C-alpha positions, 0 to 999 in steps of 0.5 A: 411685713413690718410690725404693727405700731407699738408691737415689739419684734423681739422676745422680751429680754431679761433685765440687764443689771451688769454692764461693767464688762462694757465699761472696764477692760478687765478679764474679770468683766469680759464675760457677757451673758446677753447678746448685743444689740440688747433690747429691753422692755421697749416698743416703737410707736408711730402716732400716725397709725397708733390709736392706742390711748395707752401708748402715746408719744410726743412727736410722730414716732417714739419709744415706749416701755412695755411694762413698769420700769424702775430707775437704773434698768437698762432699756437697750444697748446698741452699736452705731450702724455707721460712724466716722472712722477716727483715723480718716478724720484725724488725717484730714484735720491735720492736713487742713491745719498744716495747709493753713499754717503754711499759708500763715492763716492759722494764728490763734484760730480755733479749729473746732468748726473745721473738725466738725465739718470734716467729721460730717463730710466723712460721715456723708461719704460713708452713707453714700457708699452704702448706695453703691451697687456691688457684688460683694457679700456685704451688699445685703448688709449695706442695704439694711444699714441704709434702710435703717438710716433713712428711717430717721427721715420725718417724711410721711412717705416713708415706710412704717418703722420697724425695730429690726429695720432700725437695728439694721437687722432687716431691709424695709420691704417697701423700699427697694434698691432702685430707691437707694439714693439721697443727695449729700444735702439731704444726708447731711440734714439727717445727720445734723438732726439725728447723729450722736456726737461728742457728748462731753467734749466740744469739737473745739476741745478735741481740735485743741488736743489733736493739735497739741499732739499731732504726731500721735495716732488718733486712737491713742488720743483722748476722746474717740467718739466724733459722730455715730448713727444710732437710728433706734436712739434717734427715735427718742423724743425730747423732754426738759424733764427726761426719764432716760440717760445714755452712756457709751461703752465698748464690747471687749476686744478679748471676746474674739468670737463676737462680731462687735468686739472692740466696737463702741456701744450706746447704753441707755438706762432709765433715769426715773421710774417709767410707767407701762405705756409711757414714752422714753424721753431725754434732753437734746440739750443741757437741762441747766439753761433757762426756759427762754434759751431752751425754747430758742434752742428747741427751734433748731431741732424743729419743735417747741417743747411742751413738756410739763417742766416747760409749761409750768416754768413759763408761767412762773418766769412770765410772772417774775421779772428777775428770772427773765433778767437772769436769762439774758444777762451775763453773770458778774462774778463779783455779784454772784452771792447777791445774784444767788440770794436774789434767786432764793428770795424770789423762790421763797416769796413769789408763792411758787409751789415746790415743783416749780421751784425745783424746775427753776433751780435747775434752770439757773444751776449754772449760776449756782455752780459759778457761785460754788466755784468762786466760794470754794476758791476762797482760801478761807472756806476750808478754815475751821472758822468757816465750817458754818460757811461750808454748811451754808454751801451744803444747804444750797447744793442739797437743794440742787441735788433734790431738784435734779432728782425730781426732773433731771436725775443722773445727768452729768450736772447732777453727778457734779453737784453730788460730788460737791455735796460729798466733798463738803460733808467730808471737809466738815467731818474732818474739821470736826474730828480735829477741832470739834469732836463732840459734833462728829456723830452728826458730821459722820451721818452726813458723810454716810448720807452723801456716800449713799446718794452718790452711789445711788445716782451712779447706779441709776446712770450706769446700772447696778454693775453687778456684785463687783464693788470695785466696779462701783468705786471705779465708776465713781472715781471716773466721773469725779476725775472727768467732771473736775477737769475741763480736760477730764478725758486725759485724766481717765482711761475710760470714756463712758460718761 
């Protein structure tokens, strides 16, 4: 029998405070005292059968926490039940590009769309292969994997969801072998709604990278993730004010007895405090886009977001014409300072409470970031005469930092802003040491403050990383290298952001 809705099928696991062995390939970190999959204080709730007022989810099914969870606690670690083989996608992609090139059709064409389609096609084939009957010892595993895959469908006719089935550790008792068939279109629709792809790089970037290095093996190239199926993670519903964040790691290849050695795993941490019985939610798209665009994007996923942030923000945006204009107008770099001033003025003089002000700042963070980039590109900004200008930038970045803490803590955009805060504070301190020694105590306190903020947010996103201070330094260096370069994966030996 499948478990009752909201009931965890596993014994509550101890807290997992150190995932450094999954992020860094070193002999010191290759020891793990926890099994994978690691399932923390979570339970699956199906709203169709659950009448508990203490466990409510946004849409149909979802995950809730079974006790109070602080920011940074690991909620679960799982491998993909099936993923695209990178070497096969790489081979087909290069064959396609070579064929088009021979026919003089390539030119300056970007092959991102083709790469995405190839990835989807290969994954569809992998799913279809699970339906093929054979006498191998792996047939039972294929049944479990397929049963896990179909639980991502939203039909009311599906069997009750079960954590063990979602993890491909058990077959659904009400779904027999004769029913193990789906057409390609249905499989593709499930993949497009539920699969996890390249979070950081776009398919365009990956395609460009592969074309620049066509002779290299795919496993030697930057970014090794294309599409993977994680049914348990697919149960997490959307919110524009999330409380969870995911990263990716690898089970160390040196663990020769581990059945998942060398496999990629998804690691999910709480990014905010979550009360017992509350739903785990994360954002399906970038949190730094305006309400109107988020609203349209959510339709692609088949829902309309009604989270607290969206309902509050809509009321504010409806009453302020400025924000509606900014949502639909291309940013003019020549007028960025005026645009930022307009946003700040609207926030200050439109009688908007502090919570909604934070929401709106996040929605227009892309405008602020464009402004910061332009300001930092100026050769005058680092001169001693412009410490005041850096102080003004730091004030704006500080406001964005605390806005992110309140509703999108530990997102990649948040970490990017934090690195900027730290660097601005460091530049101001260096200038003070050289030219204004009487002010160094103040600037040094700023550097210490931003060092702690940077560390705190990283430890929320990546966990405490145990007692190894070097792991903490490495993860901070990694995020800086990735976020400072559009080809960041080429700058780092790790790919876990």
